[in-house]
Each structure stands twice: as structure tokens, then as C-alpha cells.
mmCIF file as Biopython writes it, N, C-alpha, C and O atoms, coordinates in Angstrom:
data_model
#
loop_
_atom_site.group_PDB
_atom_site.id
_atom_site.type_symbol
_atom_site.label_atom_id
_atom_site.label_alt_id
_atom_site.label_comp_id
_atom_site.label_asym_id
_atom_site.label_entity_id
_atom_site.label_seq_id
_atom_site.pdbx_PDB_ins_code
_atom_site.Cartn_x
_atom_site.Cartn_y
_atom_site.Cartn_z
_atom_site.occupancy
_atom_site.B_iso_or_equiv
_atom_site.auth_seq_id
_atom_site.auth_asym_id
_atom_site.pdbx_PDB_model_num
ATOM 1   N N  . MET A ? 1  ? 0.856  -1.079 0.103   1.0 0.0 1  A 1 
ATOM 2   C CA . MET A ? 1  ? -0.115 -0.077 0.020   1.0 0.0 1  A 1 
ATOM 3   C C  . MET A ? 1  ? 0.872  1.378  0.026   1.0 0.0 1  A 1 
ATOM 4   O O  . MET A ? 1  ? 1.887  1.553  0.700   1.0 0.0 1  A 1 
ATOM 5   N N  . VAL A ? 2  ? 0.414  2.067  -0.664  1.0 0.0 2  A 1 
ATOM 6   C CA . VAL A ? 2  ? 1.417  3.540  -0.764  1.0 0.0 2  A 1 
ATOM 7   C C  . VAL A ? 2  ? 0.839  4.403  0.180   1.0 0.0 2  A 1 
ATOM 8   O O  . VAL A ? 2  ? -0.377 4.560  0.291   1.0 0.0 2  A 1 
ATOM 9   N N  . THR A ? 3  ? 1.764  5.015  0.922   1.0 0.0 3  A 1 
ATOM 10  C CA . THR A ? 3  ? 1.786  5.756  1.955   1.0 0.0 3  A 1 
ATOM 11  C C  . THR A ? 3  ? 2.022  7.268  1.832   1.0 0.0 3  A 1 
ATOM 12  O O  . THR A ? 3  ? 2.831  7.473  0.927   1.0 0.0 3  A 1 
ATOM 13  N N  . SER A ? 4  ? 1.663  8.241  2.337   1.0 0.0 4  A 1 
ATOM 14  C CA . SER A ? 4  ? 1.805  9.706  2.205   1.0 0.0 4  A 1 
ATOM 15  C C  . SER A ? 4  ? 3.473  10.025 2.298   1.0 0.0 4  A 1 
ATOM 16  O O  . SER A ? 4  ? 4.046  10.978 1.769   1.0 0.0 4  A 1 
ATOM 17  N N  . ARG A ? 5  ? 4.006  9.091  3.017   1.0 0.0 5  A 1 
ATOM 18  C CA . ARG A ? 5  ? 5.547  9.048  3.055   1.0 0.0 5  A 1 
ATOM 19  C C  . ARG A ? 5  ? 6.035  8.898  1.648   1.0 0.0 5  A 1 
ATOM 20  O O  . ARG A ? 5  ? 6.802  9.733  1.170   1.0 0.0 5  A 1 
ATOM 21  N N  . ASP A ? 6  ? 5.580  7.774  0.914   1.0 0.0 6  A 1 
ATOM 22  C CA . ASP A ? 6  ? 5.981  7.559  -0.224  1.0 0.0 6  A 1 
ATOM 23  C C  . ASP A ? 6  ? 5.944  8.741  -1.342  1.0 0.0 6  A 1 
ATOM 24  O O  . ASP A ? 6  ? 6.825  8.928  -2.181  1.0 0.0 6  A 1 
ATOM 25  N N  . VAL A ? 7  ? 4.680  9.547  -1.181  1.0 0.0 7  A 1 
ATOM 26  C CA . VAL A ? 7  ? 4.415  10.284 -2.212  1.0 0.0 7  A 1 
ATOM 27  C C  . VAL A ? 7  ? 5.391  11.531 -1.945  1.0 0.0 7  A 1 
ATOM 28  O O  . VAL A ? 7  ? 5.910  12.079 -2.918  1.0 0.0 7  A 1 
ATOM 29  N N  . ARG A ? 8  ? 5.655  11.998 -0.621  1.0 0.0 8  A 1 
ATOM 30  C CA . ARG A ? 8  ? 6.718  12.934 -0.177  1.0 0.0 8  A 1 
ATOM 31  C C  . ARG A ? 8  ? 7.869  12.663 -0.784  1.0 0.0 8  A 1 
ATOM 32  O O  . ARG A ? 8  ? 8.451  13.572 -1.376  1.0 0.0 8  A 1 
ATOM 33  N N  . LYS A ? 9  ? 8.450  11.249 -0.742  1.0 0.0 9  A 1 
ATOM 34  C CA . LYS A ? 9  ? 9.645  10.818 -1.047  1.0 0.0 9  A 1 
ATOM 35  C C  . LYS A ? 9  ? 9.724  10.987 -2.708  1.0 0.0 9  A 1 
ATOM 36  O O  . LYS A ? 9  ? 10.768 11.333 -3.262  1.0 0.0 9  A 1 
ATOM 37  N N  . ALA A ? 10 ? 8.575  10.720 -3.380  1.0 0.0 10 A 1 
ATOM 38  C CA . ALA A ? 10 ? 8.527  10.724 -4.878  1.0 0.0 10 A 1 
ATOM 39  C C  . ALA A ? 10 ? 8.691  12.146 -5.239  1.0 0.0 10 A 1 
ATOM 40  O O  . ALA A ? 10 ? 9.399  12.296 -6.235  1.0 0.0 10 A 1 
ATOM 41  N N  . GLU A ? 11 ? 8.236  13.234 -4.708  1.0 0.0 11 A 1 
ATOM 42  C CA . GLU A ? 11 ? 7.868  14.469 -4.913  1.0 0.0 11 A 1 
ATOM 43  C C  . GLU A ? 11 ? 9.407  15.024 -4.741  1.0 0.0 11 A 1 
ATOM 44  O O  . GLU A ? 11 ? 9.987  15.634 -5.639  1.0 0.0 11 A 1 
ATOM 45  N N  . THR A ? 12 ? 9.922  14.758 -3.597  1.0 0.0 12 A 1 
ATOM 46  C CA . THR A ? 12 ? 11.605 15.089 -3.305  1.0 0.0 12 A 1 
ATOM 47  C C  . THR A ? 12 ? 12.450 14.653 -4.366  1.0 0.0 12 A 1 
ATOM 48  O O  . THR A ? 12 ? 13.165 15.446 -4.978  1.0 0.0 12 A 1 
ATOM 49  N N  . THR A ? 13 ? 12.406 13.465 -4.610  1.0 0.0 13 A 1 
ATOM 50  C CA . THR A ? 13 ? 13.203 13.010 -5.647  1.0 0.0 13 A 1 
ATOM 51  C C  . THR A ? 13 ? 12.880 13.515 -6.990  1.0 0.0 13 A 1 
ATOM 52  O O  . THR A ? 13 ? 13.836 13.581 -7.763  1.0 0.0 13 A 1 
ATOM 53  N N  . SER A ? 14 ? 11.661 13.907 -7.450  1.0 0.0 14 A 1 
ATOM 54  C CA . SER A ? 14 ? 11.345 14.493 -8.837  1.0 0.0 14 A 1 
ATOM 55  C C  . SER A ? 14 ? 11.719 15.840 -8.731  1.0 0.0 14 A 1 
ATOM 56  O O  . SER A ? 14 ? 12.282 16.302 -9.723  1.0 0.0 14 A 1 
ATOM 57  N N  . SER A ? 15 ? 11.552 16.554 -7.813  1.0 0.0 15 A 1 
ATOM 58  C CA . SER A ? 15 ? 11.929 17.818 -7.546  1.0 0.0 15 A 1 
ATOM 59  C C  . SER A ? 15 ? 13.371 18.481 -7.725  1.0 0.0 15 A 1 
ATOM 60  O O  . SER A ? 15 ? 13.638 19.664 -7.933  1.0 0.0 15 A 1 
ATOM 61  N N  . ARG A ? 16 ? 14.291 17.302 -7.574  1.0 0.0 16 A 1 
ATOM 62  C CA . ARG A ? 16 ? 15.670 17.604 -7.732  1.0 0.0 16 A 1 
ATOM 63  C C  . ARG A ? 16 ? 16.140 18.141 -8.970  1.0 0.0 16 A 1 
ATOM 64  O O  . ARG A ? 16 ? 16.681 19.246 -9.020  1.0 0.0 16 A 1 
ATOM 65  N N  . PRO A ? 17 ? 15.909 17.206 -10.260 1.0 0.0 17 A 1 
ATOM 66  C CA . PRO A ? 17 ? 16.374 17.508 -11.497 1.0 0.0 17 A 1 
ATOM 67  C C  . PRO A ? 17 ? 15.498 18.766 -11.877 1.0 0.0 17 A 1 
ATOM 68  O O  . PRO A ? 17 ? 16.106 19.731 -12.342 1.0 0.0 17 A 1 
ATOM 69  N N  . ARG A ? 18 ? 14.287 18.840 -11.742 1.0 0.0 18 A 1 
ATOM 70  C CA . ARG A ? 18 ? 13.321 20.029 -12.470 1.0 0.0 18 A 1 
ATOM 71  C C  . ARG A ? 18 ? 12.029 20.290 -11.479 1.0 0.0 18 A 1 
ATOM 72  O O  . ARG A ? 18 ? 11.207 19.458 -11.093 1.0 0.0 18 A 1 
ATOM 73  N N  . PRO A ? 19 ? 12.093 21.547 -11.217 1.0 0.0 19 A 1 
ATOM 74  C CA . PRO A ? 19 ? 10.813 21.976 -10.523 1.0 0.0 19 A 1 
ATOM 75  C C  . PRO A ? 19 ? 9.462  21.514 -11.155 1.0 0.0 19 A 1 
ATOM 76  O O  . PRO A ? 19 ? 8.510  21.028 -10.544 1.0 0.0 19 A 1 
ATOM 77  N N  . GLU A ? 20 ? 9.560  21.759 -12.510 1.0 0.0 20 A 1 
ATOM 78  C CA . GLU A ? 20 ? 8.458  21.518 -13.334 1.0 0.0 20 A 1 
ATOM 79  C C  . GLU A ? 20 ? 8.010  20.174 -13.423 1.0 0.0 20 A 1 
ATOM 80  O O  . GLU A ? 20 ? 6.806  19.917 -13.395 1.0 0.0 20 A 1 
ATOM 81  N N  . LEU A ? 21 ? 8.972  19.201 -13.541 1.0 0.0 21 A 1 
ATOM 82  C CA . LEU A ? 21 ? 8.801  17.804 -13.791 1.0 0.0 21 A 1 
ATOM 83  C C  . LEU A ? 21 ? 8.347  17.212 -12.441 1.0 0.0 21 A 1 
ATOM 84  O O  . LEU A ? 21 ? 7.768  16.126 -12.438 1.0 0.0 21 A 1 
ATOM 85  N N  . SER A ? 22 ? 8.544  17.765 -11.489 1.0 0.0 22 A 1 
ATOM 86  C CA . SER A ? 22 ? 8.273  17.302 -10.166 1.0 0.0 22 A 1 
ATOM 87  C C  . SER A ? 22 ? 6.505  17.054 -9.935  1.0 0.0 22 A 1 
ATOM 88  O O  . SER A ? 22 ? 5.964  16.142 -9.309  1.0 0.0 22 A 1 
ATOM 89  N N  . VAL A ? 23 ? 5.935  18.066 -10.587 1.0 0.0 23 A 1 
ATOM 90  C CA . VAL A ? 23 ? 4.546  18.045 -10.602 1.0 0.0 23 A 1 
ATOM 91  C C  . VAL A ? 23 ? 3.920  16.987 -11.449 1.0 0.0 23 A 1 
ATOM 92  O O  . VAL A ? 23 ? 3.149  16.135 -11.006 1.0 0.0 23 A 1 
ATOM 93  N N  . SER A ? 24 ? 4.289  17.088 -12.672 1.0 0.0 24 A 1 
ATOM 94  C CA . SER A ? 24 ? 4.060  16.068 -13.649 1.0 0.0 24 A 1 
ATOM 95  C C  . SER A ? 24 ? 4.212  14.597 -13.447 1.0 0.0 24 A 1 
ATOM 96  O O  . SER A ? 24 ? 3.382  13.735 -13.735 1.0 0.0 24 A 1 
ATOM 97  N N  . ALA A ? 25 ? 5.199  14.459 -13.000 1.0 0.0 25 A 1 
ATOM 98  C CA . ALA A ? 25 ? 5.858  13.230 -12.723 1.0 0.0 25 A 1 
ATOM 99  C C  . ALA A ? 25 ? 5.278  12.678 -11.254 1.0 0.0 25 A 1 
ATOM 100 O O  . ALA A ? 25 ? 5.169  11.474 -11.020 1.0 0.0 25 A 1 
ATOM 101 N N  . CYS A ? 26 ? 4.963  13.598 -10.412 1.0 0.0 26 A 1 
ATOM 102 C CA . CYS A ? 26 ? 4.473  13.192 -9.351  1.0 0.0 26 A 1 
ATOM 103 C C  . CYS A ? 26 ? 2.777  12.579 -9.672  1.0 0.0 26 A 1 
ATOM 104 O O  . CYS A ? 26 ? 2.378  11.442 -9.420  1.0 0.0 26 A 1 
ATOM 105 N N  . CYS A ? 27 ? 2.099  13.541 -10.199 1.0 0.0 27 A 1 
ATOM 106 C CA . CYS A ? 27 ? 0.586  13.186 -10.670 1.0 0.0 27 A 1 
ATOM 107 C C  . CYS A ? 27 ? 0.589  11.913 -11.730 1.0 0.0 27 A 1 
ATOM 108 O O  . CYS A ? 27 ? -0.367 11.140 -11.663 1.0 0.0 27 A 1 
ATOM 109 N N  . SER A ? 28 ? 1.525  11.695 -12.606 1.0 0.0 28 A 1 
ATOM 110 C CA . SER A ? 28 ? 1.342  10.729 -13.323 1.0 0.0 28 A 1 
ATOM 111 C C  . SER A ? 28 ? 1.720  9.418  -12.746 1.0 0.0 28 A 1 
ATOM 112 O O  . SER A ? 28 ? 1.290  8.374  -13.238 1.0 0.0 28 A 1 
ATOM 113 N N  . GLU A ? 29 ? 2.497  9.434  -11.738 1.0 0.0 29 A 1 
ATOM 114 C CA . GLU A ? 29 ? 2.932  8.042  -11.036 1.0 0.0 29 A 1 
ATOM 115 C C  . GLU A ? 29 ? 2.308  7.709  -9.549  1.0 0.0 29 A 1 
ATOM 116 O O  . GLU A ? 29 ? 1.380  6.927  -9.343  1.0 0.0 29 A 1 
ATOM 117 N N  . LYS A ? 30 ? 2.939  8.388  -8.669  1.0 0.0 30 A 1 
ATOM 118 C CA . LYS A ? 30 ? 2.407  8.333  -7.331  1.0 0.0 30 A 1 
ATOM 119 C C  . LYS A ? 30 ? 1.027  8.752  -7.287  1.0 0.0 30 A 1 
ATOM 120 O O  . LYS A ? 30 ? 0.135  7.918  -7.125  1.0 0.0 30 A 1 
ATOM 121 N N  . LEU A ? 31 ? 0.783  9.987  -7.420  1.0 0.0 31 A 1 
ATOM 122 C CA . LEU A ? 31 ? -0.736 10.155 -6.974  1.0 0.0 31 A 1 
ATOM 123 C C  . LEU A ? 31 ? -1.679 10.002 -7.859  1.0 0.0 31 A 1 
ATOM 124 O O  . LEU A ? 31 ? -2.832 10.414 -7.731  1.0 0.0 31 A 1 
ATOM 125 N N  . ARG A ? 32 ? -1.117 9.250  -9.041  1.0 0.0 32 A 1 
ATOM 126 C CA . ARG A ? 32 ? -2.430 8.578  -10.062 1.0 0.0 32 A 1 
ATOM 127 C C  . ARG A ? 32 ? -2.928 7.328  -9.376  1.0 0.0 32 A 1 
ATOM 128 O O  . ARG A ? 32 ? -4.082 6.902  -9.428  1.0 0.0 32 A 1 
ATOM 129 N N  . LEU A ? 33 ? -1.752 6.711  -8.626  1.0 0.0 33 A 1 
ATOM 130 C CA . LEU A ? 33 ? -1.953 5.261  -8.154  1.0 0.0 33 A 1 
ATOM 131 C C  . LEU A ? 33 ? -3.156 5.700  -6.963  1.0 0.0 33 A 1 
ATOM 132 O O  . LEU A ? 33 ? -4.276 5.197  -6.866  1.0 0.0 33 A 1 
ATOM 133 N N  . LEU A ? 34 ? -2.680 6.582  -6.264  1.0 0.0 34 A 1 
ATOM 134 C CA . LEU A ? 34 ? -3.360 6.978  -5.040  1.0 0.0 34 A 1 
ATOM 135 C C  . LEU A ? 34 ? -4.768 7.700  -5.305  1.0 0.0 34 A 1 
ATOM 136 O O  . LEU A ? 34 ? -5.465 8.091  -4.369  1.0 0.0 34 A 1 
ATOM 137 N N  . MET A ? 35 ? -5.151 7.853  -6.705  1.0 0.0 35 A 1 
ATOM 138 C CA . MET A ? 35 ? -6.206 8.499  -7.107  1.0 0.0 35 A 1 
ATOM 139 C C  . MET A ? 35 ? -6.667 9.761  -6.416  1.0 0.0 35 A 1 
ATOM 140 O O  . MET A ? 35 ? -7.837 10.029 -6.144  1.0 0.0 35 A 1 
ATOM 141 N N  . ARG A ? 36 ? -5.595 10.510 -6.162  1.0 0.0 36 A 1 
ATOM 142 C CA . ARG A ? 36 ? -5.729 11.742 -5.450  1.0 0.0 36 A 1 
ATOM 143 C C  . ARG A ? 36 ? -5.297 12.904 -6.386  1.0 0.0 36 A 1 
ATOM 144 O O  . ARG A ? 36 ? -5.194 14.070 -6.004  1.0 0.0 36 A 1 
ATOM 145 N N  . ALA A ? 37 ? -5.027 12.414 -7.808  1.0 0.0 37 A 1 
ATOM 146 C CA . ALA A ? 37 ? -4.504 13.520 -8.744  1.0 0.0 37 A 1 
ATOM 147 C C  . ALA A ? 37 ? -5.317 14.759 -8.848  1.0 0.0 37 A 1 
ATOM 148 O O  . ALA A ? 37 ? -4.838 15.893 -8.844  1.0 0.0 37 A 1 
ATOM 149 N N  . ASP A ? 38 ? -6.349 14.521 -8.924  1.0 0.0 38 A 1 
ATOM 150 C CA . ASP A ? 38 ? -7.354 15.647 -9.198  1.0 0.0 38 A 1 
ATOM 151 C C  . ASP A ? 38 ? -7.401 16.702 -7.780  1.0 0.0 38 A 1 
ATOM 152 O O  . ASP A ? 38 ? -7.503 17.921 -7.919  1.0 0.0 38 A 1 
ATOM 153 N N  . ALA A ? 39 ? -7.324 16.129 -6.599  1.0 0.0 39 A 1 
ATOM 154 C CA . ALA A ? 39 ? -7.122 16.936 -5.394  1.0 0.0 39 A 1 
ATOM 155 C C  . ALA A ? 39 ? -5.811 17.705 -5.365  1.0 0.0 39 A 1 
ATOM 156 O O  . ALA A ? 39 ? -5.699 18.924 -5.231  1.0 0.0 39 A 1 
ATOM 157 N N  . HIS A ? 40 ? -4.871 16.845 -5.507  1.0 0.0 40 A 1 
ATOM 158 C CA . HIS A ? 40 ? -3.527 17.367 -5.154  1.0 0.0 40 A 1 
ATOM 159 C C  . HIS A ? 40 ? -3.060 18.260 -6.304  1.0 0.0 40 A 1 
ATOM 160 O O  . HIS A ? 40 ? -2.566 19.350 -6.018  1.0 0.0 40 A 1 
ATOM 161 N N  . CYS A ? 41 ? -3.178 17.879 -7.605  1.0 0.0 41 A 1 
ATOM 162 C CA . CYS A ? 41 ? -2.828 18.909 -8.732  1.0 0.0 41 A 1 
ATOM 163 C C  . CYS A ? 41 ? -3.744 19.572 -9.068  1.0 0.0 41 A 1 
ATOM 164 O O  . CYS A ? 41 ? -3.601 20.421 -9.948  1.0 0.0 41 A 1 
#
């Protein structure tokens, strides 16, 4: 099960290379699995 900790970890890792990719990457992967993409993004 994916936890909020995993989401934060994904956001932190994604925000390293580019700030712009952090949102898209996070939404397309982790938050998409959590079904929270609409709420978060």
C-alpha cells in the first residue's frame, strides 16, 4: 500500500532535476495510483 511518506519521497526525488517535472511526474505516477491526482494537482 502506498503511503503519504512514499508520495513525499517521490516529490522530493522528482523536484531534484527540475521543479516543473516534479508536479507532472508526481501526478502521473504516485498520485495517479493514489487516485488523488485531481485533489493534489
